[in-house]
Structures are given as structure tokens and as C-alpha cells.
N, C-alpha and C positions, 0 to 999 in steps of 0.2 A: 462960210467954210470953218470949220472948227480949227484953230492954230494949235499946234503944239506947246505943252507947258513948257518950262525949263530942263525938266527930268529926262521929257521925253526929246524934246530939239538934238544931244549928243548920240541918240540911236538912228535919225534919220538922215546926220548929216553925211555929203559926202567928199570926201570917198568915205566907202563904207570899209570894214576889215571883214576879213574873208567870212570870218563868223562873228554875230553878236550873241553875248549871252545878256539876257534883259532878267535883273532877280528884279519882279512887280510886286510890292504889295495888293493888297485886297482893294478893288477900286481905283489902283495909279494907273487905269486907262490903258493898258496891255492890249484890248481888244480894239482898240481903236489905235492904237502904236500899228500893231501886226495890218489892220488892211490898210493902213496910211503906206505902209513898205510896199504890201503889194499894190497899191496903186502907181508908187513910185517907179516900181520895175518893169509893170505894165507896161509904162510909158516909152520903154526902148526896148521892148520884149522880142519884138521884130529882127532885132539883131543877134537874137540867140536861139538857139536848137533847143527841143524840149520843152519841158513845162515848168511851171511852180509847182511844189507838194505841200501844201498848207496843212497841217496834221495838230490833230488835238487828242485827248486821252479820250474825252466820250464824244458821243453823236451829237450832246447839246452847244461843246465847245466849236465846233462844226459848223453847227447852226448861226453861233455866234458871230462864228467870221463873215458869212455870206452876207447875216445881217446888215455887221458893220461897213461890207464894201458897199452891200444895196444892189447885188446881183447874185448870182451861182456863175464859178468860174466854168467856164466850159473847156475843152479840146484843147489845147493839151496838157492842159494844167488838171490836178488835182485837190479837191477839198475833202476831208474826211478824217477818220479816226488812225491811228499810227496802226491799228491792228489790222485794219481794211487793206489799208497800204501796203504791208508788208505781205499780207496773205494774198493778193492780187500782184504785187509784182516781184515777189522774192520767190513764196512757198511755192503756189501754184504752176510758175512759169518753169522754177529749176528743180522741184525735187527730185523728180524722176532722174534726172541728169546727173545729181549729187548721189542718189540714194533710189538706184531704180527698184529696190523689191520693195517699197513702200507702196502702199494702193492710193488709188487716185485722193489727195487731199480734201477734206471735207469740214470747213470750219462750222462747228456748232456753237448756236449764240446761247450765253448766257440764261438768257429769257425762257429755253425751252427747258429749265432746269436739268442738264444732264446728269448732275450729280443724286438725283431720283432712279436711276435706268439703273437696270437690273443685268442685263445682256447688252453687248453692241455690234455682236457678230455672230455669223451663222452658226459658229462655233462655239457660241458663249461670250468670250470674253467678258466675263463674269468680274464684279469687283474683287480686289486682293485682298484676303484674308477679312473680309468682310468690311475694307476698306473702297470706295467709290473712286475711279481714278480720275474720274472728272470734278472731285473735290479735291484732288491734290495739284498745287500751285509749284512751277520753278520759280527759286526765289534767290539765288544764286550760285557760286560755285565753288568747289575746296579748292586749295591748295595745287592739287594734283590733276585740276580741269575739271573733275565728276560734279554734275550739278545736284545742289541743296534742292530736296523736295521737302514742303511742309502740308499741313492740313488743318483742318480745323475741327478737334473731335466733340467739337457742339457750338452751333449758329453764336453765341454769347461769350465765347471762349477765344482767346488770340490764336494766329497760327503757331503749330507748334510740330518742329521738326522732326522728320523721318530719320531713327535713325535701325542700324543693324539689319535684321533679316526682313522688316517689312518695308526698309526702304529697299532694299534688294530688289524684291518683291513688285515692288510699286514699278522704279526702274524696267524691268523685263515686262512686267505688263503694259508701261504704256508704250515700250516699242511693240509688242505683239498687238496693240491696237489699233497702231500707225499701220501695220505689215497688211494687217486680216481687214479693216473698216475705213481706215481713211481719217478716221472721225477725230478731232482736233478741238480741244479747247485753246480760248483765246491765250491761256499760259503754252500750251502745247506748241501754237503758232510761232509765239515768239521765240521760244526755244529753240522748234525747227530752225528758223529763220537764220538765228545766230548761226545755227550748224552749218547751213547754205551759204552764208558768208564769210564763214569759216574755213569753209572746205580747201583740204591741202592742195587740191588738184585745179578746180575750177571757181573756187570763191573770189579771186583778185578778177575773173572777168564779170563774176554775178555784178561784183560792186561798179565796175568800170560801166557794164550796161544802164544800170539801175541812175549812177550818175551823169551818164549823157541823156537818157530819159527824163532825170530831175534835175538839172544843176543846181536849182533853187531848192533849199528845202528849209519849210518854216516849221517848226513845232512850238505847240501853245500846252501851257499845263504840264510842263516837261517834270515836275515834281513828282507826279502818278505814274509814271514809265512804269516802275520797276526795272529788275535786274538786266534782265535778258530784250525789252523791248532798247532801254537805254545803250546795250550792248551793240543792236544792232544799228542805234544809230550813230554811236561813235565810229563804227564799221566804215558806213559810208560817208563820213567826214575825214578820216585818215587820208583818204588822195587829195590833192588842192584842185580835184576838178570841181569839187563840190562848194557851193557858197551857204550860208544858214542864217537863221534866225532863231535862237534857242530861248524860250520865255517862259518863266517859273516862278515858286516863291515855295523854298523847303516847308515853311510853315505851316503849308496849308496840303500837305501831306497826308489825304485822308483816305488812300485806298491800300491801306497796309495790306489787306484782306487776297491783295493779286501780287504783292511780293515788294510794293512800292516803299522805301525807305528816305528819309530826307538826306542823309549823308550820302546816296545815290548821286545828288546833284551835284557834287564837287567834282564829279568824273570829267564831266562836259568840260570844264575851268581848264583842263589841263591841253584840250585840241590846241593842235599848232595853229596860229593868226587867228586865236580868238581872242576879245577885248570885253569888257563886263561894263554894264551898263545899269548901275540900280536905280530903280523907282522907290524908293521909301517910304514914301507917303502917298495917304489915300486921296483921291478926289471924288469919294463918296461917303464917306462916314462923319458926322457932327464931331467936334470936340468931345463932347458927353462919352458916346460911343468907340470912340478911338481911345478913351481913358480906362475902358474895362475889356478893348481886343488888347490892349498893351501890356497887360496882368494876364493875359493867356497865351502870350507870343512863346512858343515853344523856344525861337533863340533869342530870345530876351529883347532888350533895347525898345522905344518907342514908335507907335505905329504915326507919324506925322499925321493930324486930322485935317480934315476939308475945313478950313476955317470961315467960309460961305454959307456953310451947312447948318440950321436948327432943328435939332432935334432932341430927345431926352432918351435916356437910359433909367428904366424902373425896373424894379426887382418885385414880382408879385408873387407872395407864399398863401396857401392857402389848404382845405384839407380835401376838396373834391375837382380831383384835376379835369375829367371830362364836362363836369358843369359848369368849371370857372372860363372855360376855353370856351364852350359854346356862347357863354355869355358876353365873352370880349370880341368872337365874332361877328356878333347879331348887334355889338355895339358900335362895330366899326368905323363904317361912313358909308359916303356914296362913291359910285363908280369912279372918280377921279383919284381912289386911296387904293395904292395897288398894294398889298398885305398878302403876304404867306406866313404859315402858321407850319413850323417844323420841326421837329424831332429827332433824335438820333437812330431809332431802332425802327423799323415796319410794324412790328408791333404795338407802340404805343400809337403810330398814325392810327392804325386799323381799331383802337380804343377809340380815339379821339371822332373816330368817322362813324362808330357805331357797328361796325363791320368784325368784330371779334368773336371766336368761337374757343372753347376749349381744347386744347392739343388732341388729335385723334389718336387712341390705342391703334397698335399695330395689327392692322386687319389681317396679315397672311396671305393677300391676294394682291400681288402686282397692281391687275389691271384695277381694280375697284380702288386701290388706293391712289392709282393717277387718276381717274374721274372724281373721286373726292375732292384731290387738290385742286382740280380744273374747277368745281361748282363753286369753292371756297374762294378761288383768285378771281373767278369772273363776279360773283357778288362783292369781292373788294373792287373793282373798278379796275384789276390787269388785266384786260383782254388778250394781250398778246401771249404771256406763259400761260394762262388760261386753255388757251388752243392748242398749245403745242403739249399740255398734260393731256387734253382729250383724245389728242395725235397719238401721243403716246400708251392710251388704254388701248388704244383699239389694234395698235401697232403689235402689242405683246399678246392680245388675243389670237388677232388673225395669224400671225408670222411666230410668239416667241419671243420676240425682241423688239427692241425700241430703236426709232432714229431709221425707218427704213426710205434709202433715197427714190428719188421719183422715176430713177431709171431701173431700182428693183421693182416698183410698181407697175409699170410698160412690160417690164419681161414676165411678167405675172398675168397678163393680159388685164388690168385695170388703171383706169386712166387716174393721174394723180390730183387732178383738179376734183372729181368726183369724190375722191378717196379724203381730200379737206374735208370739202361738203358735207361729207357723212359724220366726221369728229366733230364741225360745227352743230350739224342737227342733235348731235346726241348731248352736245354740252347744254344746247339751248331745250331739247327737249327733258332733259333731266333737271335742270335747274330749276324745273316746275314740278316737278313730281312730287306725289304728299309727302308732308312731312309730320303726320299725325301720329307717326308709332315710334317703334324703338329704332336703334341703330341696325341691329340684325335686319327688320323690317325694311328698312330703307335701303339699304345694300341687295337685298331681293331683289326690291323693285329695280332698281338701276341696273344690277346683273341683269335680270330678265329682260329687259328692254335693249342694254347693249347687243345681249343675244341675238334677238330679233332683228336687229338692225344689220346683224353681221350675216345672219342666216340670207337678207334680202340682195347680198352682194357675192352670194355663194358660198359663205365659210358657214357650212352645219356645224351643230353641236361636235359630231365625230372630225371635224375639220377643224376646229379649233385647239391651237398650240396651250391657251392656257385657260385653267379656271377662273370663272364668274361666280362661283359659289362661296358666299360667304361662311365665316366660321364664326362660334359663339366663343370667342374670346374674350378677354379684361373688357367692358363697358358695354356690349352687345346688348342688354336690356336696359341701356339708358335710352331717354329720349335722345330722338337724331336731331333735334334741335339744338341741345348742347354744342354740337360738332360743328354746326351750320352757321357763319354769319348771318345774322338777324338787324336788318336797319332799326335803331330806334330814334323815332321823329322828334325828340328833344334835344338830339345832339346834331342832326342837319336841319337848325332853326335859323341861320344864315337869312338874309334878304337875298332875293336873285340878282339884287344889281350890283353886289359887291364883287370886285374880283378879289375871291381869297380862294386859296387853295391848303391842304394840308398834307402834309410831303415827308419826307426825310431829306437832311443836310445835304447828303451826297447827289439828291435830283435838283435840288438848287445851287450847286457849285458855278459862278459866272454871272448867277442873276443880283440884279438890284431890286429894294423893296421899298416902299415909303412908311413901311411898319413891319417889321419884323417879331415875330410871337414866336420864341425861344422857348420851348414845354420840354421839361426835365423832368420824368417820373419818378418816383420817390424809391431807391433802389431795394431791390430785395436784401443785400446786405452793406450794414453799416462801410464794410472797407471798398464798397462801390459807390460812395457817395460823391459827388461832385467835390464838397469839400476835403477829399482826398485823392483822386484821381486827376482831379485837373493841374494840380501841382505835385506829384508826382515823378521821380525819376526814373521808376522801374519802368525798363523797354516796353514792357507789356501794358503799360497804361499811359506813354507820352500820345499815342495816337488819339484817346478820347481827349487832350485838350487841345488838340490839331484841329478835331470836329467841332470844339465848344470856339476857337477862334473862327474858322469858317464860319460856322453859323451866326455868331455875332455882329462881324461886318460885311452880311448882307444890305444893312437898310442903309440907304439916305436921309431918313428922317428919325423916327421912333425907333427904340429897341425895348421891347418884353420879354422879359424871363422869367418863366413860371416855374417855381418851387414848390416843393411841399413843405408845410409846418415844419417838421422835424427837419428837410433838410435845411432850409431857411436859418433855424436855429443852431445844425452845426458849421454853418458858414458862418455864422455871427460872431459864435467862438472862435475859430480857426480861422479866419480869412476875413478878418475886420479890416484891413484897407481896401479889399474888394467888393466887399459889402458895402462900405461907406463912400464908393463913388457910383452908387446908383440912388436913387428914389425909392425907400424900400416903403411900399404898403400894401394893404390888402386888395381884393378883387373888387371889392364896392368902390373902394379910393380910388386904384386906379380907371374902372370906367367914368368916373363922374371928372377924375381930373384932364385924364387925356383925350377922352372926346367930347369934354363940352367945348362948343367950338371948333374943335377939331377940323369939321368937315370945310368951314372956309380958309382957314390956313392953311391946309392942304392942295386943295386946289389953287389957291394962289402960287404957293410955292412950287407946285408941279409946271 
């Protein structure tokens, strides 16, 4: 059995403080530590009523905890996301006692892309002045206690605070939506949970009930909780009945678009009875990689390396990102090599996988927009959001709004399972629709097909609530293939026996790889170059540095960072110390150097 390291031992020593706060560097063994704490607690758990709540910000975090324990924790314990915990044990059971005028709460997953929805309830519930309510997040509070709300005006831009009339309109719009439809984003649910826990008359009783049910609460990835999730956790720890373990690293805060902020981590250190347990060294990254990561650490200071790890840090530069990455993947190695190719944006991942497409012009037809997005997502391998978009399309046509509940379908005499199968059938059929015409031709084809399918469910053309007719707007006469991802064989060239994937940095949070290839595309503007933003002190840029820090610390052996030739030149001119910490080479030199004899070495190291 694995033994605790010198850094882990103090956090496991008995007697333990009421609340243990562990600042854990990347790869410092925090997941093992959490699992060991749970195993210790389980040994004596028969003496304690209630259960253990082991929470993480992401589903991946919960899966890692289960994997480390070696099994799933059954009743009375709970392992899952913080969002699902608060919705299940705070919002759903207590919202009507505290706020009786609100509709039955319904958590809308982000994968459903509700920020594309036009209407949320029977009487409309449309976006406020062109702002979609699901795209607005609660990120903090003003001095008077009123919530601060922000939104992204564009996917590539940071969150921007709403002010004035827009802010008031969104506040009122959120409340109306909660009253009429009960639809909640994850941000809405966190805000509503905090309101319940702070309720003047019933909040204390709710806190006591949750504490009775879960006298031990363990939170992983604490730095990504955001303001109101963190406020809920603080509220639960205010009473002396709850013990806790809070684990995180402010340098790895990369969910700023949900309101997370590194400075929020400091709030937890003020909890009465809390003790800090630093774990500043990595057990994952070799010295060469730790030296790179130390220069990207937002808080400064050195990341202590794993001295027993062997690996290289290579900075590759080239002119053709897609071709270079395809060659690296093909040369990577045997099945024993766990490799991941990661990038900052989904758009970069799509380009690397040969599944990108030109941005779609505005169709002025919500149903066709939903279905086009469904097919694009399906071709990109994102089945869950693809099915959600297809479901949104048929909901809009049949009922005039998205997000129909199963109970609402049943009231209208429809089987919810058959309705879901209809959405899937439409998606699969339309994905294979002819693509040899213009965008207008393709829209007409899929519109007619959706109409026929709905007619079979009793929704004739006169019954349908939304149009399925395309309009001859900008781009209508362009080939439809320009707006649909098309697989390119030369990109998907990796051998079938290589365990590799191309994904985002956010998707690999908490993972460990043998080789991490971090792809940094050439920016559209020089001001967005890594040579600028990774060292910027602007609050709008600092998250980019933290994302790079998370990316380079995923590997336990080799790190390859790909940049364009112009980006390499700017890094060499402006960040010489950073560049000098790498071995710098072209793609040809990298393949010859890194993979020559690499197979046997990696197999032996694993």
C-alpha cells in the first residue's frame, strides 16, 4: 500500500482539526490524500450518523475520487459535483419553504446550451434586451448585498459586468424565469442555494439539517467554486457541527467564466477551527517541466519537482499547426504511451481533428439554427450537446419554446421517451442529408424532413408554432459544405493502437499523461500572443497564464509545446528566460529526437 509523503502526513495525523485546508500543487497527490482521508473516516463511521459528502467542481473530479478509493461510496455517503449536491440537498427540498412563489426548480445542464434558447416558458421568457438570461452568471455581491452579474459579449472575450438598466433588467428577468418555469443554470442554482442558506427565518434550520445529514464535507478543486458556491460552503461550515477537508490550488483557477477567482480561496482560511496544510511540491512533473511551470505560476515561487521523474520540455515551432500536430501524433509511440494533445479553445481542437467549419450566418429561424448546431456538434463527436440541440429544435417547432419538461409532454399526451427518440432520429437522418447544394437548399431539405417527422406525431403544419422555412439571407447561396465539418483523412492519421486524444485544457484538469502536447495557435492579434498575455498583470489576461500552467503540469514525463514561427520569435525576443528553459527545435528535429527509442524508455518508466 502506498505511504504518505512528508507533505501529506500532517494532513492525515490524528487528532485532526475541524477543518483542514490543503493548498496542493499540481500532481502533489491530493486525490490520493482525499481518498485516504475517506478510508480513515469510513473505518469509524458506524459511530457517526449521516454520511460523507465528497464534492468536486467537475464530474471528472468526482470520478477521480471514486477511482482513487477503488469503488463508489454508497448510501449514506455522496460523491459528486458541488452543483448537484446543493441542488439535491438544498435547493430542491427547501426552495418552496423559503420562496413559495417560485416554480419547481429544474437544473438545465450547460451541455444543453440554453444560452442559445429564445424562450423559456409558456409566456415567452425571452432574453432581456438581446441578452440571454442563461448566458449571465452571478459572480459576486456589492456592499449592499445585491448580486453582481456578468456575461460574455463574445466567446473569445472575458466576462464583463452588467451595469445600469441592463443589470436591473437581467435581475428581474432571472427572477421571472425562476417563477414561471423554474429553469436554473448552474450559476442560478448556486445563487438560489446561498439565498436559502441565508434565509432570515429558515436558513439556520436548513444549515442544521444539511450538517446533520453530512457531518463531514470534503471539497476538491476548491479554487474553481466561484463566489456563491464558495459562499454556500462557508455557510455550511459556520456551525461547529460540520467537519471538513478543503483542497485546492489558486494557481489552477481556470473557470473564471463561471465567476471563479483565485482570491476567493482566501475566504476559507478564515473559518473558525481551520488549519492549513501546504503541499507545494509535485510528485508528477520532472525537473525540466517544473522549471517551465514555475515561470507560469500566477502566485510566483518555484514548483518543487519530482526528482525521480525523467522527462524533457521541448518547444516546437512551425508554420502549419495541423500538419505538425498530425505528424507528432503519428510518431508518438506504442500503446504503453498515454499521450494527450490539448489546446485552450474548442475551436483549435476542431481544427486539429479536421472537423471545423465556417461560422454560420444568422439564419433568422431558431429551429433550423438549433438543428444545424446539432449536426455540427454531432460531427465533432459531442453527442450530448448535439442531442440537446436537436431536442431544442423540435421543441421550438411543436411548442414555440425550448426546454419542455417530461411532465409537460405527458400532460399533452406525448410519451417523453418517444419524444427523445424523435430528436435522435431527426439528428441521425439529417446528418446524412444531401450536402451537394447551397446552404439554402440544405436548410430547405432538413426543414421539410423535420416537418414530416412532426406531422407523424400529430403536429401538422398549421399546428406548428415556429417556422421551418429558410430565408435568403447573407450566405444563403454558398455551398452548404462550408458550414458543416468535414473529416480530413490526413488529420486522423494516428495509429489505432495509440491511446491519444485531442481535447481542451479544461477537459484534462486532474489528469496525468506520459506525454502532453500543448498546442498554442497563432493569435489573430499580436496583443493576444502568449509572449504578452502569459505575463500580463491585467485581470483580463491572468487566467490565460493559469490555463497555460495547468496545461504544462499534466505530464509525468515529456512536455511538448507547439507555437507558430512568429510566436516563437516573439517569445525569444521578449521571454528569453522562458525559451531558454526548453529544448527548442523544429517538428522534424522533435520527432527524430523525442521518439527515437522512446517506446522502450516509456514502457520501462511506466
